[in-house]
C-alpha positions as CSV (number, residue, x, y, z in Angstrom):
1,M,23.3,-36.9,-10.1
2,T,21.5,-37.3,-6.7
3,G,20.6,-33.8,-6.0
4,Q,22.6,-33.6,-2.6
5,T,23.0,-31.2,-0.7
6,G,26.4,-30.7,1.1
7,I,28.8,-28.4,2.8
8,L,32.6,-27.7,1.9
9,F,34.7,-26.2,4.6
10,D,38.1,-24.4,4.9
11,L,40.4,-25.5,7.4
12,D,43.0,-23.2,9.0
13,G,40.8,-20.3,10.8
14,T,37.2,-22.1,10.5
15,L,37.8,-25.3,12.1
16,W,40.5,-25.3,14.2
17,D,44.1,-23.0,14.9
18,A,47.0,-25.1,14.3
19,V,49.4,-22.2,14.5
20,A,50.9,-22.6,17.7
21,A,51.1,-26.3,16.9
22,I,53.0,-26.0,13.4
23,T,55.2,-22.8,14.3
24,P,57.7,-25.0,16.0
25,A,57.8,-27.2,12.8
26,W,58.6,-24.1,10.4
27,N,61.2,-23.6,12.4
28,R,63.2,-26.6,13.0
29,V,63.3,-26.5,9.1
30,L,63.4,-23.0,8.3
31,A,66.4,-22.9,10.6
32,P,69.4,-23.1,8.2
33,W,68.7,-20.8,6.2
34,G,68.8,-18.6,8.7
35,K,65.0,-17.9,9.4
36,Q,62.6,-17.7,11.6
37,V,58.8,-17.1,12.2
38,T,56.4,-15.9,14.2
39,E,52.7,-17.1,15.1
40,E,52.0,-14.2,13.4
41,D,53.7,-14.3,10.5
42,M,52.4,-18.1,9.9
43,N,48.5,-16.3,10.8
44,G,50.3,-14.6,7.9
45,I,50.2,-17.2,4.8
46,M,47.0,-19.1,6.0
47,G,45.1,-19.6,2.8
48,L,48.0,-18.8,0.6
49,T,49.4,-21.7,-2.0
50,D,53.5,-23.0,-1.0
51,R,54.8,-21.0,-3.7
52,E,53.4,-17.8,-2.5
53,I,54.6,-18.8,1.3
54,A,58.1,-19.4,-0.6
55,R,58.4,-16.3,-1.5
56,R,57.2,-14.4,1.4
57,F,59.3,-16.4,3.9
58,L,62.3,-16.7,1.2
59,P,62.8,-14.3,-1.3
60,G,66.3,-14.7,-1.4
61,L,66.0,-18.2,-2.9
62,G,65.2,-19.4,-6.5
63,E,61.7,-20.1,-6.7
64,E,62.0,-24.7,-7.2
65,E,64.5,-23.8,-4.0
66,G,62.5,-22.7,-2.1
67,L,59.7,-24.5,-3.3
68,A,61.2,-27.2,-1.8
69,V,62.1,-25.7,1.4
70,V,58.4,-25.1,2.5
71,R,57.2,-28.7,1.1
72,E,59.9,-29.8,3.3
73,A,58.3,-27.8,6.2
74,A,54.7,-28.8,5.3
75,R,55.9,-32.6,5.9
76,V,57.3,-32.3,9.3
77,E,54.5,-30.3,10.3
78,A,52.3,-33.1,9.1
79,L,54.3,-35.4,11.1
80,D,54.0,-33.1,14.5
81,L,50.0,-32.6,13.6
82,W,49.4,-36.4,13.4
83,E,50.3,-36.4,16.9
84,T,49.5,-33.5,18.7
85,G,46.3,-32.0,16.5
86,G,45.9,-28.0,16.8
87,R,43.4,-26.3,18.7
88,L,39.3,-26.9,17.4
89,Y,37.3,-24.2,17.5
90,P,34.2,-24.3,20.4
91,A,31.9,-26.5,19.4
92,V,33.4,-27.9,16.4
93,E,33.4,-31.6,17.3
94,E,29.9,-31.9,18.1
95,T,28.7,-28.9,15.7
96,L,30.3,-31.2,12.7
97,R,28.4,-34.0,13.8
98,T,24.9,-32.7,14.2
99,L,25.5,-31.9,10.5
100,A,27.4,-35.1,9.2
101,E,23.8,-36.8,10.1
102,K,22.1,-34.4,7.2
103,Y,24.6,-33.2,5.2
104,P,27.4,-34.6,3.7
105,L,30.7,-33.3,4.6
106,F,34.1,-32.2,2.7
107,L,37.4,-30.3,3.3
108,V,38.6,-28.0,0.5
109,S,41.9,-26.3,1.6
110,N,44.6,-24.6,0.3
111,C,47.1,-26.7,2.7
112,M,50.1,-29.4,1.3
113,D,50.3,-32.9,1.9
114,G,49.4,-34.8,4.6
115,Y,47.6,-31.3,6.8
116,I,43.8,-32.7,6.3
117,P,45.0,-35.8,7.5
118,A,46.3,-35.2,10.0
119,F,43.6,-33.1,11.3
120,L,41.2,-36.0,10.6
121,H,43.5,-38.4,12.4
122,A,44.7,-36.2,15.4
123,H,41.2,-35.3,16.5
124,G,38.7,-38.6,15.4
125,L,36.9,-36.7,12.7
126,E,37.4,-39.2,9.4
127,A,34.0,-40.5,9.8
128,L,32.4,-37.8,9.7
129,F,33.3,-36.1,6.2
130,T,32.7,-37.4,3.0
131,D,36.0,-36.6,0.7
132,A,39.1,-33.5,0.8
133,A,40.7,-31.6,-1.7
134,W,43.7,-29.5,-1.2
135,L,46.4,-28.1,-3.3
136,G,47.7,-30.5,-6.5
137,H,44.3,-32.8,-5.4
138,P,43.2,-32.7,-7.9
139,A,43.3,-28.8,-8.7
140,A,45.9,-26.4,-8.1
141,G,43.5,-23.6,-6.7
142,K,40.9,-23.7,-4.3
143,A,37.7,-22.3,-6.7
144,D,38.8,-25.3,-8.8
145,N,38.9,-27.9,-6.2
146,I,35.6,-26.8,-5.3
147,R,34.1,-27.3,-8.6
148,A,35.5,-31.3,-8.7
149,V,34.2,-31.6,-5.0
150,C,30.9,-30.8,-6.4
151,R,31.0,-32.0,-9.6
152,K,32.2,-35.6,-8.3
153,H,30.1,-35.8,-5.6
154,G,26.7,-34.9,-8.0
155,L,25.9,-32.0,-5.0
156,R,23.2,-29.5,-6.8
157,R,23.0,-27.5,-3.5
158,A,26.4,-26.4,-1.0
159,V,28.0,-23.7,0.5
160,Y,31.8,-22.7,1.4
161,V,32.4,-22.0,4.8
162,G,35.5,-20.2,5.2
163,D,37.1,-17.5,7.4
164,T,39.6,-15.2,4.6
165,A,38.5,-13.1,1.6
166,S,40.3,-15.2,-0.6
167,D,37.8,-18.2,0.6
168,G,35.1,-15.7,-0.6
169,A,36.5,-15.3,-4.1
170,A,37.0,-18.7,-4.3
171,A,32.9,-20.1,-3.5
172,R,32.2,-17.3,-6.0
173,A,34.7,-18.2,-8.5
174,A,33.1,-21.4,-8.2
175,G,29.1,-20.8,-8.2
176,L,28.9,-21.4,-4.4
177,P,27.2,-18.6,-1.4
178,F,30.5,-18.3,0.8
179,L,29.4,-18.5,4.6
180,Q,32.4,-16.3,6.7
181,A,33.2,-17.8,10.1
182,L,34.0,-13.9,11.6
183,Y,36.2,-15.6,14.5
184,G,39.1,-16.8,12.0
185,F,42.3,-15.2,10.6
186,G,40.4,-13.2,7.7
187,A,38.6,-9.7,8.2
188,R,34.6,-9.4,7.1
189,T,34.3,-9.4,3.1
190,E,31.8,-9.6,1.2
191,N,29.7,-13.1,1.9
192,D,25.8,-14.4,2.1
193,G,25.8,-15.0,5.6
194,E,28.4,-15.0,8.4
195,I,29.0,-16.9,12.0
196,R,30.8,-15.5,15.1
197,T,30.6,-19.2,17.0
198,F,30.8,-22.3,14.8
199,A,28.0,-23.7,16.8
200,A,25.4,-21.0,15.2
201,L,26.5,-22.7,11.7
202,P,23.5,-24.6,11.5
203,E,21.1,-21.5,12.0
204,A,23.1,-19.7,9.4
205,L,22.8,-22.5,6.8
206,A,18.9,-22.4,7.9
207,A,19.0,-18.6,6.9
208,L,20.6,-19.2,3.4
209,W,18.4,-21.9,2.6
210,K,15.3,-20.5,3.6
211,E,14.7,-23.8,5.4
212,E,14.2,-25.0,9.1
213,F,17.0,-26.4,10.4
214,H,16.0,-29.5,12.5
215,M,18.1,-32.9,12.7
216,R,15.6,-35.9,12.4
217,D,16.0,-38.6,15.2
218,Y,17.3,-41.4,13.2
219,R,17.7,-44.0,15.9
220,N,14.1,-43.3,17.5
221,E,12.7,-43.6,13.9
222,T,15.0,-46.4,13.0
223,E,13.3,-48.1,16.2
224,Q,9.8,-47.1,15.2
225,R,10.1,-48.3,11.7
226,V,11.4,-51.7,12.6
227,A,8.4,-51.9,15.1
228,F,5.9,-51.4,12.1
229,I,7.5,-53.7,10.1
230,R,7.6,-56.4,13.2
231,A,3.5,-55.5,13.5
232,K,2.7,-56.5,9.7
233,L,4.5,-59.7,10.5
234,A,2.5,-60.4,13.3
235,E,-0.4,-59.6,11.5
236,S,0.0,-61.5,8.8
237,G,1.1,-64.5,10.4
238,A,4.0,-64.6,7.8
239,K,7.2,-66.3,8.2
240,G,10.1,-63.7,6.9
241,I,10.2,-61.0,4.3
242,I,11.5,-60.6,0.6
243,Y,12.2,-57.3,-0.9
244,G,13.4,-56.6,-4.8
245,N,17.1,-55.9,-4.5
246,S,18.0,-53.4,-7.0
247,G,21.1,-52.1,-6.2
248,G,19.5,-48.6,-5.3
249,K,19.0,-46.2,-2.7
250,D,15.5,-47.5,-2.4
251,S,15.8,-51.2,-2.2
252,A,18.7,-50.1,0.6
253,L,17.4,-48.8,3.0
254,T,13.9,-50.5,2.4
255,G,16.6,-54.0,3.2
256,I,18.7,-52.5,6.2
257,L,15.5,-52.2,8.0
258,C,14.2,-55.2,7.0
259,K,17.0,-57.5,7.8
260,M,16.8,-55.2,11.3
261,A,13.1,-56.3,12.4
262,C,14.0,-59.7,10.4
263,E,16.1,-62.4,10.5
264,N,14.8,-64.1,7.7
265,T,14.8,-61.6,5.5
266,V,16.0,-62.5,1.6
267,G,16.6,-59.7,-1.3
268,I,16.3,-60.8,-4.7
269,C,18.4,-59.3,-7.5
270,M,16.3,-59.6,-11.0
271,P,18.5,-58.6,-13.8
272,C,16.4,-58.5,-17.3
273,Q,18.4,-57.2,-20.0
274,S,19.9,-54.1,-19.4
275,S,23.9,-53.6,-18.8
276,R,23.8,-51.8,-15.7
277,N,21.2,-54.3,-14.0
278,F,24.5,-56.9,-14.5
279,G,27.1,-55.0,-13.9
280,E,26.7,-51.3,-11.2
281,D,22.9,-52.5,-9.5
282,M,24.6,-56.2,-8.7
283,A,28.0,-55.1,-7.5
284,D,25.9,-52.2,-5.5
285,G,23.3,-54.6,-3.9
286,L,25.5,-57.4,-3.4
287,A,27.4,-54.4,-1.2
288,V,24.7,-53.8,0.7
289,A,23.6,-57.3,1.7
290,E,27.4,-57.7,2.7
291,K,27.4,-55.2,4.7
292,F,24.2,-55.9,6.6
293,G,24.1,-59.5,6.4
294,I,20.8,-60.4,4.4
295,E,20.5,-63.1,2.1
296,I,20.7,-62.7,-1.2
297,R,19.3,-64.7,-4.4
298,T,19.5,-64.0,-8.1
299,V,17.1,-64.7,-10.7
300,D,17.7,-63.5,-14.6
301,L,14.7,-62.5,-16.0
302,T,15.8,-61.8,-19.3
303,P,15.0,-64.9,-21.1
304,V,11.8,-64.8,-19.7
305,K,11.3,-61.4,-20.7
306,E,12.4,-62.5,-24.1
307,A,10.0,-65.3,-24.2
308,L,6.9,-62.9,-23.3
309,T,8.1,-60.7,-25.8
310,A,8.5,-63.5,-28.8
311,A,5.1,-65.1,-27.7
312,L,3.3,-61.2,-27.8
313,D,5.0,-61.0,-31.2
314,G,2.3,-61.1,-33.9
315,V,-0.7,-60.0,-31.4
316,T,0.3,-56.4,-30.8
317,A,3.2,-54.4,-31.7
318,L,4.8,-53.5,-27.7
319,N,5.8,-49.9,-28.1
320,R,8.3,-48.9,-25.8
321,A,6.0,-48.0,-22.6
322,A,4.5,-51.2,-22.7
323,D,7.8,-53.1,-23.5
324,S,9.7,-51.4,-20.6
325,N,6.8,-52.1,-17.7
326,I,7.3,-55.7,-18.6
327,N,10.5,-55.8,-16.6
328,P,9.3,-54.4,-13.1
329,R,5.8,-56.8,-13.6
330,L,7.9,-59.5,-14.3
331,R,10.0,-58.7,-11.0
332,M,6.9,-58.8,-8.8
333,T,5.6,-61.4,-10.2
334,A,8.7,-63.5,-9.5
335,L,8.6,-61.9,-5.5
336,Y,4.9,-62.3,-5.0
337,A,6.1,-66.5,-6.3
338,V,8.7,-67.0,-4.1
339,A,6.8,-65.0,-1.3
340,A,3.9,-67.4,-1.5
341,A,6.0,-70.4,-1.5
342,E,7.8,-69.3,1.7
343,N,5.3,-67.7,3.1
344,R,6.9,-64.4,3.0
345,L,5.4,-61.2,3.2
346,V,7.0,-58.7,0.0
347,A,8.2,-55.5,1.2
348,G,7.7,-52.2,-1.1
349,T,10.8,-50.0,-2.0
350,G,8.9,-47.0,-3.4
351,N,9.6,-43.2,-2.1
352,R,7.3,-40.3,-1.7
353,S,8.5,-38.7,-4.2
354,E,8.3,-41.4,-6.7
355,R,4.7,-41.8,-5.5
356,Y,3.6,-38.0,-5.8
357,M,4.9,-38.2,-9.7
358,G,3.6,-41.5,-10.2
359,Y,6.9,-42.7,-11.1
360,F,6.6,-46.5,-10.9
361,T,4.9,-49.0,-13.0
362,K,1.2,-50.1,-12.0
363,W,0.9,-53.9,-10.2
364,G,4.9,-53.6,-10.8
365,D,7.2,-52.1,-8.5
366,G,4.1,-50.2,-7.0
367,A,3.2,-53.3,-5.5
368,C,3.5,-54.9,-1.8
369,D,2.2,-56.2,1.3
370,F,3.6,-53.1,3.2
371,N,6.1,-50.0,2.7
372,P,8.3,-48.9,5.5
373,I,9.8,-46.1,3.2
374,G,7.0,-44.6,1.5
375,D,6.4,-41.4,3.2
376,L,10.4,-40.8,2.6
377,T,11.1,-38.7,-0.4
378,V,14.3,-39.1,-2.4
379,T,16.2,-36.4,0.0
380,E,15.3,-38.2,3.3
381,I,16.3,-41.4,1.8
382,Y,19.6,-40.6,1.1
383,E,20.1,-38.6,4.4
384,F,18.9,-42.0,6.0
385,L,21.5,-44.3,4.2
386,R,24.0,-41.9,5.3
387,Y,22.8,-42.2,8.7
388,L,23.3,-46.2,8.6
389,E,26.5,-45.8,6.8
390,A,25.3,-47.6,3.9
391,P,27.8,-47.9,1.1
392,E,28.9,-44.6,-0.6
393,N,28.2,-45.5,-4.1
394,I,24.6,-46.2,-3.1
395,I,24.1,-42.8,-2.3
396,R,26.1,-41.0,-5.1
397,K,24.9,-42.7,-8.4
398,A,21.8,-41.7,-10.6
399,P,18.6,-43.1,-9.6
400,S,17.4,-45.3,-12.6
401,A,14.9,-48.3,-12.8
402,G,17.1,-49.9,-14.9
403,L,14.0,-50.1,-17.3
404,F,16.4,-49.7,-20.4
405,E,20.2,-49.1,-21.4
406,G,21.1,-45.6,-20.6
407,Q,17.9,-44.8,-18.7
408,T,18.0,-42.2,-15.5
409,D,14.8,-41.5,-13.4
410,E,15.4,-37.8,-13.7
411,A,16.3,-37.6,-17.4
412,E,12.8,-39.4,-18.1
413,M,10.7,-37.5,-16.0
414,G,12.4,-34.1,-17.1
415,V,12.7,-32.4,-13.5
416,S,15.2,-33.6,-10.6
417,Y,14.6,-34.9,-7.3
418,A,16.5,-32.2,-5.7
419,A,13.3,-29.8,-7.6
420,I,10.3,-32.5,-6.5
421,D,11.4,-32.7,-3.1
422,R,11.3,-28.9,-2.8
423,F,7.9,-29.0,-4.5
424,L,6.5,-31.3,-1.7
425,A,8.0,-29.4,1.2
426,G,6.2,-26.5,-0.2
427,E,9.5,-24.6,-1.3
428,P,9.5,-22.8,-4.6
429,V,10.5,-23.9,-7.8
430,R,10.8,-22.9,-11.6
431,P,7.7,-22.3,-13.2
432,E,8.7,-25.2,-15.8
433,E,9.5,-27.9,-12.9
434,E,5.9,-27.0,-11.4
435,A,4.5,-27.7,-14.7
436,V,6.5,-31.5,-15.1
437,I,5.5,-32.3,-11.4
438,A,1.7,-31.0,-11.9
439,R,1.5,-33.0,-15.1
440,F,3.1,-36.3,-14.0
441,H,1.3,-36.4,-10.7
442,A,-2.8,-35.7,-12.5
443,R,-2.0,-38.3,-15.1
444,S,-0.9,-40.7,-12.5
445,A,-3.9,-40.4,-9.8
446,H,-4.9,-43.9,-10.9
447,K,-2.2,-45.7,-9.6
448,L,-2.6,-44.9,-5.6
449,A,-6.5,-46.0,-6.0
450,L,-7.9,-49.5,-6.7
451,P,-9.9,-50.0,-9.9
452,P,-13.6,-48.7,-9.3
453,V,-15.9,-51.4,-9.4
454,Y,-19.1,-51.1,-10.2
455,G,-22.0,-50.5,-7.6
456,E,-19.4,-49.3,-4.9
């Protein structure tokens, strides 16, 4: 799990009002049944399921027959909306674009097939949303779909933004706070915050999450980090950069920034025993390299590890920590060998959260010539990767150093990165989380200092 924060949106009455655009489509379909509807009628069905709409508009038909008519009307309205769109509420597009730079956005609506794609297409908003769920895809109810989206994308902090009492009930049933859009179709109901305009949403989120809402200027920050890398190259006289491409979030961001700064950047994939190294991690590392034009080379360190452990047999009995830390030290040995042979600098891939916890191997993945991302927490790494449009799987998969089969960072530490990052931001965490963080930080202080030298 990544510990992401996400925002889930209802559609009708929250992001747009499509009633004027869809009423004619419904009337064309309903005409053979002697039924016509007004825009007020259409307002009244917003948020209802297809079966509920059939019972309201076509009570004289059998349930399945009425359902078929309603679904045909939904098909026709989606075709119309694909071309015409609806009426976006003021400031929706610009506010969504601002939010999307900081958080993944999702749509969860009780609408029928084709409605959400039509909304996204007509208004050119496809790139802003990570995923969507609607009636029957994957679940039959809004609360179940909210839960499904949170589970699928590893959301540990999320909010549902909607306009009706049924939206609020679905959010509560799914365990999420509810922000109510008072400008929509519904009357004020129980909520965790209110907005009278869509432009007020960032402020409402800040109040809900008790955090200052500010957008990092990622364009400027990218330029500054690229300049930092170029300065380090110039100072050293090196001709290129090398880094370990693990297929994870940190190596992805380091690799992207280094490639922007230096055309002669090479990522080395170094699988070592773990099947994840050879499978998912390798595939994700290649995906990043292909998208951003980074040269990749592969060195299988498995036989090297086996030879070393065999040589140590009879010398000592390796415990799990000693054995697993061989892997990152072999990787760093390989990186510095290539760097020395080709006059390159080794770029670091550790983040601030790991550094504070000491969750890295001394003289292994903690070694480097410079680190362009070491001031960023895990949360900030994900935000930066979203801005750079890194492959989604890099962002969604559970962080792992790949030290042994089934290993994940959070399981090994016993605390989530979300909690660590809240602690680093000065926010409250649970006492047991704070105890784990304090213990890891205290016992790893030696990793952040040079070895003591007698007389100095």
